[in-house]
C-alpha positions, -999 to +999 in steps of 0.1 A: +548-217+265+523-198+248+522-159+247+488-140+256+487-126+221+458-119+197+457-135+164+476-121+141+507-112+167+533-132+187+549-131+218+582-148+223+583-162+257+591-139+282+572-109+267+554-086+291+531-065+269+512-083+244+501-077+208+539-057+205+548-080+173+536-080+143+531-119+122+555-117+095+550-122+056+549-156+042+538-171+081+501-173+097+495-159+137+468-178+155+458-167+185+480-171+218+509-178+193+547-174+205+565-175+178+553-175+139+543-202+118+556-210+082+529-213+058+525-251+049+535-256+010+503-253-009+497-217+010+513-184+008+511-152+030+519-116+018+506-094+044+521-091+075+495-095+110+474-122+095+460-155+113+459-177+088+473-179+050+459-179+016+455-207-007+481-209-036+456-198-068+463-219-095+485-215-124+514-213-093+535-238-074+540-227-037+569-249-022+573-232+006+603-250+018+617-208+026+582-193+031+565-176+001+554-143+005+539-129-029+526-149-062+548-136-087+565-151-119+591-167-097+571-192-086+548-198-116+534-236-128+562-246-146+562-253-185+552-290-191+528-292-157+498-271-148+489-265-109+457-264-095+450-244-066+467-252-038+501-276-035+503-301-067+518-305-093+511-321-122+529-332-158+509-329-190+497-362-202+507-382-229+496-375-263+497-338-249+524-310-240+528-273-230+554-245-241+531-224-217+540-217-182+510-205-152+485-236-163+456-246-141+442-279-154+446-309-174+425-288-203+450-267-207+479-286-219+479-289-258+473-319-280+506-331-296+511-313-330+500-331-359+530-357-378+546-358-337+540-383-311+543-372-270+556-399-252+568-390-221+544-367-192+557-334-185+565-324-216+576-288-232+578-300-268+569-331-287+593-360-284+598-365-321+579-373-358+559-399-365+575-432-384+562-434-423+535-455-423+518-436-396+496-407-392+493-386-361+465-362-362+468-353-327+473-371-293+497-392-304+516-409-275+545-433-295+561-427-331+540-463-340+501-452-329+470-475-329+446-453-315+423-451-344+411-415-352+436-395-338+468-414-347+471-451-363+483-472-389+483-454-424+453-470-442+446-490-472+441-463-502+470-441-486+507-431-481+520-419-452+559-403-455+574-397-421+553-365-399+523-375-415+492-357-399+465-368-416+473-400-446+477-387-481+454-400-506+471-426-537+462-401-567+441-412-596+457-438-623+469-456-585+454-476-556+466-489-524+455-523-513+483-524-484+479-504-454+512-482-440+525-472-475+553-447-469+555-428-506+540-424-536+555-448-558+546-474-535+504-475-542+503-501-566+499-489-609+463-498-621+466-529-639+460-533-678+425-531-690+416-513-656+408-479-647+414-461-615+400-432-615+397-413-584+423-405-555+426-434-525+410-463-541+419-495-524+414-512-558+408-508-592+374-489-599+363-515-630+374-528-662+373-505-694+345-509-713+340-526-745+356-508-774+384-489-753+416-498-739+434-491-710+471-491-706+484-499-672+481-464-649 
């Protein structure tokens, strides 16, 4: 049997006087309520005498199994996740991480650090370094990525040790005709009779001019 109560109050069965019992924190009491109703997850109520609940703000996660009373650091959205207003809590996607708490949107997740990959959702730190022979500028999802601009196989004319953020050009006097080189000594020494004038060559620059000689390198 519903109590004859105003909104914000509750009247237990058998109550003889209306509006004696203020609705408690963590609960809401519509009109004619005989007992306080727990705010559902995604909502909270930090005041007494209320007829409805407040939506959980972004950056917090309101799991109301015991009734959320106040918004504070104890229910801040955890690292590795973001929490829009309401009940939902989402992991930061592949290629990103988040070592802070209280994020609101996926845009708040950080791109994976240069030289590293983030191979799982909900990470609060990168998974590990990218493999030698590959580069990982940002957003890398695996240690051997194939993501074009942001993370990919080390291109010709360059070499990439483990944990490389950007390919390192082969130095003058050498060239790199193959992709996926892992160290400077894998760049090819310039051929005798040719010269390699600049960084990052994929083939020798040109043959030596008549009247000059060019030893290898």
